[in-house]
C-alpha positions, 0 to 999 in steps of 0.5 A: 527775094531769095531766101539767101537774101536778108534785109539789113536796112530799108528806110525811106523818107519822103519830104514835102519839097517832093525829094526822097531819101532811102537807105537800103542795105541787103546781105546777099550771097557773096559772088564775083559781082557782090564780093563783100556779100552786101548790096546797098544804096544811099539815095537822095533825089527828086521823087520820080526823077530819072537822075539822083541828086546824089547816090552810092550803090552797087546795084550792078555790081561795081561800087558807084557814086552818082551825082545827077546824071554823072556816074563814077566807079569808086573804091569801096571804103566800107558802108559806114563811110559811104553812110557818113559822106551820103548823109553830110551831102544831104541839105542840113535840115534833112540830116537830122532825120538820119 
């Protein structure tokens, strides 16, 4: 990782039902690709699966919402809003962990 990149949050939880939840937020130099100076991912899915159950990220630049194999470009409402929506989509018994 570059000296210009700072890990702001990186937490992962593996569950007994073979699902995984991960929150990762990096501070990166602002650029055309990462205008806000942030690179993030809010992920929930089956461990090792190709597609998530739900994920918000901007790993490739555009802000995206992944629902299974389908990807939608979205407007960026801010990290707190995305986190709240992601957390609300988790199964109820897993929300307390976040």
